[in-house]
N, C-alpha and C positions, 0 to 999 in steps of 0.2 A: 330623017329617021324617026324623030319624035312624032311627026305627023302620021307616019305610017303606023307607029305603035298605037297612037291615040285612035286612029281610024279602025285599027284592028280590034281593039277591045270593045268598041261600040258597034261593030258590024254584026251581021246575022249569019256569018259563016259558021259551018259546022265546027264543033270543038276540035276534031283532029286537024282540020285545016288551020285553025288558029294556033295550035301547038307547033305546027311546022313553021309558020310565019314567025312565031316568037323565038324559035330556035335560031332562025336566020338573023333576027335582030340581035340576039345575044352574041352570035358569032361575029357580027359586024362591029362589036365593041372595040376591036383592035384598030379599027379604022381611025386615023387622026381626025379630031373634031376641034372646032374652035371653042373658045371658053364659053361663048354664049350658047353654042349647041350643047355643050356638056351641062351647063346649068339648066337648060331646058329639059334635057333628059333626066337629070337628077330630080328636078321639080315634079316632072310627070310621074316618075317611079315612086316618089314620096307620096304624091296624091293617091296613086293606086294602092299603095301599102296602107295608108291611113284612112282613105275614104272609099276604097273599092267596094262596090255593092255586093260582090260575091267572092267566094274563096278563090276562083280562078284568077280574077283580076289582081287580088292581093298577092297571089303566088307569082304572077307575071311581074308585078312591081318589084318583089324581092329579088327575082332572078336578074332583071335588068339592072337594078341598082348595084347588086353585087358585082356584075360583070363590068359595068362602066366605071365603077369606083376603083376596081382593081387595076384597070388599064389607064385610068385618068386620075391618079391619086392626088396630084397637086390640086386639080380642079375640084375634086370632092372635098379635100381638106378646106379649101376656101369656101365651099358651099356649106359643109357641116361645121359651122363655127359656133362660137359662144352665143351669138345673138339668136341663131336658129334654135339651139338647145334650150336656152332660157325661155324663149317665146313658147316653145312646146310645153315646157314644164309649168309655166305660169298661166298661159292663155289658151293652150290647146292648139288644135289645127282645124280651122274652119268651124264646122259644127261639132267637131270632136272635142269633148271636155278634157281638160288637162289631167283629170283623175282617172282617165281611161287607161287600162293596162296596155293598150296598143301603143301609146306614146312611149312608155318605157321599153317596150319591145323594139320599137324603131330606134330609140337612142342606143340600146344595147347593140343592135346590128351596126349602127354607125361607128360606135367606139371600136368594135371589132375590126372595122375596115381601116381606121386611121390609127391603130394602136402603135404603129411604128413612127408616126408623124410627131414632130415637136409640139404641135398645137394640142395634142391630146392632154398634155399636162395642165393646160389652162382649163380644159373641160373637167378634168378631175377635181380641180379646186372649186369650180363652179358647182359640181355635183355634190361635193362634201357639204356645202351649205344647203343646197336644195333638198337633199334627202333628209336632213335634220328638220327642215321646215315641213316636209311632207309627213313625217311620222308624228310631228306635233299636231297635225290636222286630223289625226285618228283615221288613217286610211282603212277602207273596208278590206276584208280578207283577200279578195282577188288582187287588188292593187298592192297591198302590203306584201303578199307572197311574190308578186312580180318584181317589186322593188328589191326584196331580199335575194331573188335570183340574180338580178343585175349586180348587186353588191357582192354576191358570192363569186361571180365571174370576174368582177373588177373591184377587188378590195381596196384599190387606190381611191375609190369614191367614198369610202367610209370617213366620217369626221375624224380629224387628227387632233392630237392633244388630249390630255387626260380629262379636261373639263368638258370638251365637246364629245368625246367618246362616251363619257359617263352620262351626259345628257341624252345622247342618242339611245343608249341602252335603256335608260329609265323611261324615255318617251315611247320606245318600242314596246316595253312591258305594259305601259298604260294603254297603248293601242290594242294590244292583245286582249286587255281586259274588256274592250268594247266589241270584240268579235261576236258575231252571231251567224248561225247557219242560215243560208238563204232558202232552204227547202228541207223537206222531211223524207224524201225518197232516198233509197239506198245510194244511187249514183250521186246525188247531190251531197249526201253526207260524206261519202268517200272523197269527193273533191274538196269539201270543206276541211276534212281531216288532213289531207295532203297539203293544203295551203297553210294550215296552222303548223304542220311539221316543218315546212320550209322556213317559216319565220323563227321558230324556236331553234332550228338548226343554225341560222345566222347568229343568233345570240350566243349559242354555244361556241361558235368560232371566235366571236369577239372576246368572250370571257377567257378563252384559251390563249388568245394572242395578247390580251391585256388583262391579267388577273386582277388588277386593282379595280376593275369595273364590276367584278362579281358581287362582292358584299353589298355595295350600294344598290345594285340591281335587286338583290334579294330583300333589302330593306324597303325598296319601293314596292316590291311584290307583296310584302307583309302589310305595308300601309294600305294597299288596295284592298286586300281581302279582310283586313281588320276594321275597315270603315263601317261605321254604324249608320251611315246615310241610307235610309230605306228607299230613296228614289233611284238608286243605282245598284244593280246586282252584277258583280264582275262575272265575266265569261268563264265557263269551265275550261276553255282553251288554255288558260294559265297552267293547267295541270301538265301540259306538254313540257313545261320548263323544269319540272321537278327531276326528270330523268337526267338532266344535264348538270345538276348540282352534285359535286363530289361527295360521296358518302362519308369521307373522312371529316367533313365539316359538320356532320350532324350534331355531335356532342357539343361543340363550341357554339353553334348557332342556337340550339335549343336552350342551352344554359343562359345564353345572352338574352333570349326572348323571355324566358320564364322568370328571370331575376330583374328585368328592367322595370324600375318603379314607374316609369312613364307609360307603360302599357297597362291600360285599365282592364278590369275583368271583363267588361262588356265587349271590348275590342278583341281580347283573346278568345272569348267565346265565339264571336263572329268569325274570326280567322279559322278556328278549329272546325267550325261547322262547314265552312266553304272548302276547306281541305278535304273533309269527308265527302263532300259533293264531287270532288275530283275523281273519286273511285269509279265514276261512270264514264270517264274518258277512256276510249278503247285502247289507245296505244301508249298510255302513260305507264312508265316503269318507276318503281320505287315509291309510288305515292303512299302505299300502305306502310312502307318503312318509315317515312317521315311522319305520317299520322300517328303511328304507334309510339315513335320517339317523342313526339310532342305530348301525347297522353301520359307517358312515363315521366317526362320532365315536369308536367303540372302536378303529378302525384308526388314527385320528390319535394316540391316546395309547398305541398299540402293545399293546393288550389282545388279542393274537393268540390266546392260549389260549382265551379266551371265544369268539372268532369261530370257531375251529376246532371246539370242542365243539358250539356251537349249529348250525353248518353241517352237521356230520355227523349230528346228532340230528334236525334238522328239515327237511333238504332234500327228503327223500322226501315229507313231508307237503305242502310247498309245491308239489312237482311234481304230487301227486294233485289239488290244487285246479284244475289246468289242465283237468280233465275237466268242470268246471262252468262254463258260459259266463258266468253272472252274476258270478262272482268271478275269472274268468280274467285280465283285464287286470292287476289288482293282483298276482296270484300270479306272472304272467310277469315283471313288473318286479322283484319280490323275487328270483325264481329267477335271473334274468339277473345281478343284482348279486352274489348269493352265489357263483355259478359263476365269473364273470369275476374276482372278487377273490380267490377261493380257488385261486391259481395255483401253489402250491408242491407240490401232490400231486394225482394224478388220482382219489383215493379218492372225493371227493364226486360227481364226474361219473359215475364208474363205478357208483355206487349207483343211478343213474337209467337207465343204458344199457339194462338188460333191459326197461324199460317204454316206451322211446321209440317203438318201432315200433308198438305197440298204440295208443298215444295218437294218433300221426299218422294211422293208418288210421281210427280212430274219428272224428277231426275231419273227415277227408276225406268220410266217409260221412254226417256230420251235415248238411251242406249249408246251414249258417247263413251269412248275408251276411258276418259278420265272420270266418269260418273262414279265408279266403284270406290276409288280412292277418296273422292269428295264425300261420299255418303259415310264412309268409315270415319273421316275426320269430324263431320257434322254430328254423327251419332255419339262420338266420344264427348264432344262439347255438350250435347243435350243431356247425356247421362250425368256429367259433372254438375250441371245446373239443377237437375231434378234431385240429385243427391244432396246438394247444398241447401236447396229450398224444398225440402221434403215437407209433406203435410198438405199437398194439394191433389188428392187422388182423382177428383173429378176432372181436373185439367189435364193430368198426365196420362190417364188411361188410353186415350186415342193415340198418343205419341208412342207409348210402350207397344201398342199393337202394331204400329207402322214400322218400328225399328226392331221388332222381335227377331228377325232373320239376320240382322247385322251384328257384328261382334260387340260385346259389352266389355268395357274396361274393368279391370279389377278394382276393388275398393282402395288398395294401396296406391294404385296409379291415380285414381280420382283425387285422393287426399293430397298426393304430391303436386298434381296440377293446380289444385285450389290453393295450396300453401305458397306456391311460387308466384301467384298472380295477383294477390290481394293488394289493395292500396295500403301504403304505410300508415300505421296508426289510425286506421279508419274506425276502429271501434270507439275511440275516444273523440274523434274529430268530426265525424259525419252525422248529419241529421239522419234519423233512422228511416224516414220515409217521406217522399215528396209526392203526395197524392195529387193527381190531376183533378181539376174541378169537374165533378159530374154528379148527377143526382143519384138517388137511392137505386139499388138494384131491383130487379123484378120481384124479389122476395118481399120487399117492403121493410126489410130489417136494416139496421144500421151497423156498420162495422166499427172496429176500434183501431185507431192508428197505432202502430208499433212505435214506441218512443225510444227504442234502443234496447233490444232484447227484453221487451216487456210482454212478450207473447204469453208468459206464464200467468200474468195478471189478466190479460185480455180474455184468455180462454176461460178462466174462472168467473170473471164478471159476466160473460155471456151466458154461462151455465146458470148462474144465480139469477140473471135477468129473465131467462126462460123458465125459471121456477115460478110459474104464474102467481100462485097464492102469495109467495114471499114478495114478489115484485109489487103486487097490489097493496099489500100491507105497508111496505116501505113508502110507496107513493101516497098512501092515505094519511101518513103521520103528519101532524101539525108541528113543524119544526121551525117556524118563522122566528128569527132572532137567535136561533141556536147555531153555533158554529162547530157542531160536532162532526165526527166521522160519518155518522148515520145521515146527517144532513147532506154531506158531500155525496154519499151513495144515492140518496134520493135525487139529488141534482143530476148525477150521472144517469140513473135509470130514466129520468124524465127526458133527458136529451136523446137517449137511445130510442125512446118511444116516439118522440115528436119532432126531432130535427129533420131538416130537409137535406142535410149532408149525406153523402155516401158513407162517410166514416167520420167518427168523432175522436178528438184527441183528449184523452182523460188525464191531462197533466196534473191538475189540482188534486184529483183523487189519488193518483199514483204517489205523489209526494206525501200525501197525508197517510196513506195506508201501507207504504213500503216499510217492512221491518227494518229496524236500524242497522242490523248486521248484514243486510243485503247490499252488496256492492252495486252502485248504479252502473247501468249499461252492461251488466253481466247476467248470464242466464242463471235462473234460480229454479227451485223446486216449487211447482204450482201447488202441490199438496201442503207444503209447509206454509206457503203464502195464504192458502185458504184457511188453515187453522188459525193463523195469526189474525187474519181479518175477522173471522167470527168471534174470536176471543176478545178482540178490541171492541167490537160492537156490543158484545154482551156486557163486558165490564163497564163500558162507557154508559150504557143504559142504567146499570145498577148504581153507578156513581151519581148520575143525574137524578135518579129517583131518591137516593139517600139525601142529596143536597136539597131537593125540593121539599122533602119532609122536614129537614132541619131548618132551612131558610126559605120559606114559601115565597118571599118577596124577590128572591134572586132567580131570574129565569134564564140567564145566559152564563156562559162560561167559555173560556178560551180553549183553543186546541191544545196549547202547551199544558194547561192544567189538567185537561182530560187525559192526555197521553201520560202525564206524570202519575196521575191517579191510577190509571190502568197498570202502568209498569210497576208501581209500588205495592200492588195487591199481594198480600201474603197468604190469604185464604183463597184457594182456588175453588172453582165450582165443583170440582170432584169432591173436595173435602167439605164444602159447605153449600150445598144447593139450596134453592129457595124452599122454605118449609112453611108449614102452617098456612096462614092467610096471605103470606107475601106473594105478590103478583110476579109471575114469571116474565122474563124478558122475551122480546120478539125472537131472538135467536134460540132461546130455549123452546119456545112454542113451535118453531119451524123445524129445527134440526136436533133438538135435544131428546135423547133417549136415556134409558137407565139399564145398566148391566150389573148382574149379580154374579160374584165369584164365590164358589163354595169349595173349600178344601177339607177333605176328610182324611184323617190320619188312619192308615191301614193297620196300625198296631192297636190303638185304643178306641178307634171308631169315633173319636170326638170330631166335631166339625167347626169350621170357622167361616163366617159369611161376611162379605164386604160388598156394599152397593156403591156404584160410582156412575156419574153421569158421563155421557159421551155425545159428541156431535159427528163423529165419523168412526168407522171401523176399518182398521188396517189389516188386510188379508194377506197372509204369507202363502207362498206356493207350496202345494203338497209335495213332499219328497217322493222320488220315484218308488214304485212298489218293491223294486229289487232291494232297497235298503232294509226292508223288514227282515231279510234273511241274514243281515249282518249282525255283528256282535252287539251287546247291550250298550256299549259306548256310543254307537251310532244312534241307537234309540234315545239315549239320554240327550244327545245333541239335538235330535228332532224335538224333544220336549222343550229344550232351551229355546229353540227357534220359535215355538208357539208361545212360550212365555214372553219373549221379547217383542213379538209381533201381535200380541193379543189385542190391544186396543190403543188407539190414539184419540186423544180428546183435545178440543180446542180451548176448553176452559181451564187454562193453566196459567200460572204466573209467568210474566215476561222473562224472568230470569231463567225459569226452566226451559222455556222455548229457546232462549239464547244458547243454553248448554247443548240442547239438541242440535241446533244449527252448527255450533262449533264442532260438535262431534262428527258432523257430516255423515250421519247414518240414520236412515229411515227405519232401521230395525231396532230402535231403542224405545222402550216403553217409559214415557214420562211419569206415568202413575203407578208403576209396578210396586212401589213401596207401600201404597195403601191397600194392595191386594194381598199382602203376605203378613197377616196379623201374627204377632209373636215371633217374627224373624228378627234376630239381633241385627243391629245396624251394620256391624262389620261383615256379617255373613251376607246380609242383603246387598251390601255394596259389592261384595265379591261376586255374587250371582249376577248382579246387574252389569258388572264390568265385562262379562263374557261377550265377546264380539262374534259369537256364532250366529250366522244369518242364513237366510234361505239359499243364498248362493252356495254355501258350503254343502248343501244337499244336492247340488247339480254337478256331478263329477265331470261332465264334458264341458271344458272351457277352452277358449283360445287364448292367445297371448295378449290380446288387446283389451282384456277386461270385460268381454261380453260373454255372458253365460249362454251357452247354446242350448237349444231345445233338446231334451232327451228323447230318445227313440220311443215312441208310444203310438199305439193304434188310435186312441181316442184323444181328441182335444179337450183339455180340462175346461170346465165352465166356472162362472162365478159361483154357481151353486156348489160345486166341489170345494171351492176355497172357503165358502161360508160353512159348509159341513165340517171341514177341517178345523175351522176356527172355533166352532161350538162343540165339537166332539170332546168327550172326557179324555183326560190324559193322566199318565202316571208320572209322579215326581219321584225320581229315584237317582241312584248314582251320585254324581256331583250336584245334581239338582234336587236333592232331598229337602223335605219340608221340616222346619223346626217346630215341633209340637210342644206347646207349653205344658200340656198335661203330662207328656212323657219326659219333658225337659231334655229332649235330645232330638237329633235329626232322624226323621223317619220317612219311610216310603209313604206317599200320600196320593190321593186322587183329586184332581182339580176339575171342577165342572163350571162352565160359564153358561149363563142363561140371560136372555133379554127379558127384563121385567116391564119396561115401558118402551113403546115404539115411537120413533120420531115421525113427524109429518113428511119430512124429506130425509131419506136414508142415504148417507154419503158413504161410499165404499172406496177405499184406496187400495189398489193392488201393489203390494210391496215389490216393485221391480228393481229397486236399487238397494244394494247392500254393500257394506264396507268390507273389503278384504284386508285384514291386518297384516298379512304376509306381503302382499304387493303394494299396500297403501293406496289402493284405488277403489273407486265405487263401481261395482259391476252392475250391468243391467241384464235382467232375465227377459229374453225375447220370445218366450213361449206365447203362442197364440192362446187366447182365452175366449171361449164362447160366451156371448152376452145374452142372457135370457131377457126377453122383452117383458115377461111377467114372472114374478116370484111371490111366494107366500112366506112371510117371516114368522117363525114360531115365537109366540110371546107367552111367558109363564104367567098363568093366572092361578094363584093359590086357592085351592078348594079346602078351606079349613074344616068343613063339615065331614070330610072323609077321614081325616085324622089318622091316616094309615102311615106307618113308618116302614119303609122297605130297606132291606139290607142289600139289595142287589139292583142293578140297572137292567131294565128289560131290554132285550136285544132282538132286533128285527134285521135279518140279513137279506139284502136284495141282490139280484144279479148284477146290478150296475155298481155295487160298492167296489171301491178300489181296495187294494190290499191294506193300505194305511187305515182306511175307515173301518174295515173288518177288524183289524187289530185293536183299534180303539174301542169297538163295541164289545170285544171280548174281555176288556179290562174289568176288574171287580169294581163295585160301586159301594160307597159308604151310605150312611143313613141320610135320607133326604125326604122332604115332603113330597107326597104325590101331588102332582099338579096337573091341571087340565090345559095343555098348550092350545092357545088360540092362534090360528093361522091368519095373519093380517096380509091382505093382498097389496102388492106394490107393482107399479108399472114404471118402466125405464123412462126417465125424463131427459137426461143428457149424459154425454160421454166426453171426457177430456182425454185427448190422445197425445202421447209423447212420441215425437219422431226423432230418432237418433239412437246413439249407442252409449250415451253417458248423461248423467244428470246435470253435469256442468256445461253441456252443449246441447245442440239439437233445437227442436221447435215444438211448440204446443199449439194445438187447435182443438176445436170442440164441435161435437154434433149435439143438437138439441131439438126439442119440439115443445109446443104449447100443451100443457096438461093442467087442468083445474081439478081441485078436490071434489067439486060437485059434478064433474063430468061423468060420462059413462065409464063403467069398468070394462076396459078393453079386454075382450077375451074371457071375461069372467063368467060368461054364460055357459062356458064349457068347463064346469068345475072338475069334471072327471079327467080333463086333459090339461089343466093348468099346471104351470111350472111351480110346484110348491116346494119351498125350502123346508126340509124336514126338521122336526124337532130332534132331540137326541135319540129318539127311538125309531126314526124312519128316514130314509134318504130317497132322493129322486131317481127316476130312471131316465136315461138319455132319450129313449124312444118318445116319451111324453114331451120332453123338452123340445125336440126337433119338430114334433107335430104342431105344437102350439106356435112356435116361431114361424113356421111356414104359413100358417093361417094369418098371423098378424102381419107378415111381410106383404102378403097380397093386399091387405087393407091399406097399409101405409103407402104402397106403390100408387094406389088410386088417389089417395088424398094429398100426396106430396106434403106431408106434415113435418118432415124432418128438414132441418137446415144445417148447413156446414158453415161454421164461423171460423174464419182464418184471418185474423187481424182485420184489415180493411175490407177484405173480400167476404161476401155472404152469398151463398148459392143454395138452391134447392138440392136435396139429396133424398136417399131412401134408407130404410133400415137395412136393406140388403147390402148397401155400400158400407154401413157401419159394421156389419158382420164380417165382410170380406176384406176389411182394410189391412189386417196383418198378413193374411195369405197373399195379398197382392203387393203390399209394400212391407217387407219383413221388419224394417226399422220402426214402423208406425204401430204402436201398441196402446191399447186402452189402459189408462192409468187411474183416473178418478171417475166414479160413476155416481149419478144422482138418480134415486128412485123416489117416486111420489106415491104416498099412501092413497089408496082408492077409497071412495065412499066416505070422504072426510070433509068436514067444514073448516078444517085447519084451526079449530078452536075459536073462530070468529064467525060472526054473522056475515053472510054473503052480501048484505046490503050495508052501504055506508050510512052515515047519519042523515044525509039528505036524500037517500034512496035513489041516487042517480046512477049507480054502477052495479048492475046485477050481472051482466054478461061481458063487461069490459073493465078497463082500468078506471080507477077513480079520477074525478076531476082534480087538476093540479091547483096548488095554492097560487094566488094571483101573482105574487112576487116571482115565483118560478116560471109561470106561464109567460110573464112579461119578458123575462130573460131569454126564453126560447124564441119568442116572437122577434125580439131584437136581433138575435143571432141569425135567424132565418133570413131576415131582410138584408143583413150585412152579407150573408153568403150569396144571395141572389145578385147583389151589387157586384161582388167579386166575380161571379160567373159572367156577367155582362162585360166587365172590363177584360176578363181573360179572353172571351170570344172576340172582342174588338181588337185586342192586341195580337192575336194569333191568326185572324182571318186572312190577313194579307201576307203572312209569312210563307216563304218558299221552303218546302221540305223536300 
């Protein structure tokens, strides 16, 4: 019969004929055969099964073996013995390798045929040893899957005993770590996934049958994925094991991992990165649960460095998984947690911003049933990020356009989400920014690294740096050997101008310039910082000059001595400005102006005048016109507001600045005592203690301390606020003036006039005010139009006229607000007739505050290069310029808008505006500056710098050596050497970074 079968399979008979003959051979299996005949039949069928050249012959072999083994069981038991099985597993069969899955397939069929025979127990013991050996040899996915299928059908072949079982599980996990797909086509990938699923399914069965093997298996898994050996990358197939780990073990396992002192940070970082890679495994369940649990566990033990490194390294990969619907839910869960917990820096979110719009459009076009729910979740996450990292209008505009049709979460919900997700103690434990190594942006400008809520300083420094004349004079100073704050500012300006870095870390300058009452790593008021900085620079220069005159041989002085000298000043610049031949300081020359306050008693007509220096003007918001129809008490309150917000000056003693800071109110006038001559100290203290602020005049307020914009047809402009600042006002009611001549409190008129204009006019919009009832600082979110060009009225006394007027001339224009009209109709006391000269200014920079509170939010700045000797932008149209009126004329809005539109067109072509947002610097336009608040309601202009036109800034445009007419001056050799050294060091770091990351799998 065996010869008939052998001749049949090799004959050329048609296939139907062969099938008939095979059927007859199978049916003849019941015929008694000798032992030799049975062995021959078993050997032939085995050869057909293992070496058959085609599928038909292999099928014939299986059918014949099955039939003859069933009717000749004893003979088959003797044939299928330990020697045969061991030879197959170790040596293979003929040309068939022992690692071919067909060997295991044959053995599984043989075991099934002798399962009831006693000799099968001997084979089970043999296989228990052999399967352990096989998994130690790292079988490929097809063989490993076939082995697991055999072990699933015959669990008796699994290694017995705790030691062998544990070794088998650990070695099988290691084998899975070496799995690789054999192809990239869909059919090949599906087969690979099914093979991996079979292997992980066997491990689940073993863990369930022998629970003691689970924890050591997981330890082996962690050892594999935490390995820092760069020559081996574990397979993503390990992700299939996660779904078989009981979720009840998460807490215990994560705590054990994160608190184990033997687990190094580098190993934990590698393990977490590879677990995040598992999100790409299509059938893995609960991977996102374990990843998020590990992220939370690391945050609980304050392993923030690991979290930062992993987030920046892997967040783009997680985001890319959102393109694939099969793994999208898990990827979104991990992405949400990573972004919402990484709240100390916008860097992670900004890595994704360029790709968000494309993803949203693709999902919208996909049309899947789950797309809508996914887009709603993604949009909510994006809104939370843009709310938390406000102040990047250029980046967020396209995203807002893409999601405008999707639901936007409420502010309360956004705050709740953000508060529940932040890492513990991150404000005190985290580095503020880990900038990736990269060169300067296309703007050629250098950013400033946020050192931990230091955006208030960064925005001010960039505005001062872009004040071209000021920067050039700082850089031209010869400060070698001097360790002053001005020297540190010069150092900072030099690095901003010449470093190759994308962003510079101003740590030394921050520590030297931070006001002592400013809490580190806490948000502060940029206006308060600016005043303190200018005051320090001014007083320091005066101290140095005084010492140089007293001790010419001493050329250096310590930081501590300079700081102490500045802090101990009792005579402020307000009370004692430079007079006579005394040379003015650089701060005075650049930012110093002079303001005259005249108070006329309306009873005896006597006048009192007081001049004071200023470096910035603080502008209160005009009260709504409707308030003018209210009772006299409201008008008196309005007068108090203007009193308190009249002028802020940087040249004050440190003690006074500290009082202002402790008061937490920007609406307090540090120099109000010097403006009220003849006012008794107790009365002056009573008037100064009034906490009436601009917010009191805005009746529409919510419960969150944000003053809402009153209903108005016209947006107020900076011109309106300046007009309100300079307009005459009546002191009456509780705000009456103490007249020394009358020896009593009297109604009076107060007039403020600018006597000397600064080179750079600093305007602070008083958006923050203290509410004594609620004990919070409110922010006024009103949009304010920013004039590109304005003309400042300067009082030039014409002594030749000698005319004394008892009334103030009144010009009422159509654009006047009710408040301004009311002020113009007030009576006026005696005053010299002056010829106001209108000095043109052009907008240089704008510091924007993004947020709803002065204690939180974010600062960034817009700025452009303007030189004093440059062209007067727009001044060729004098009839249309935005002129700030003197007290007898005000601007019309039509003229303002006409000039702005003309200038916007010019700026759009030249791209001369820059947006400075900490480390990031981008091109922008004046149109973006104008529209910032209307597009982002929390982002409001706060501090403005205007540059006086047609001015030489009090200096010659040429340096001593005549080398800088149109550019910055040459740096001192010591400073240039430091920059050159840092640039070389930076380039070396760039090379190392590229070498380190070039081979990394992301």
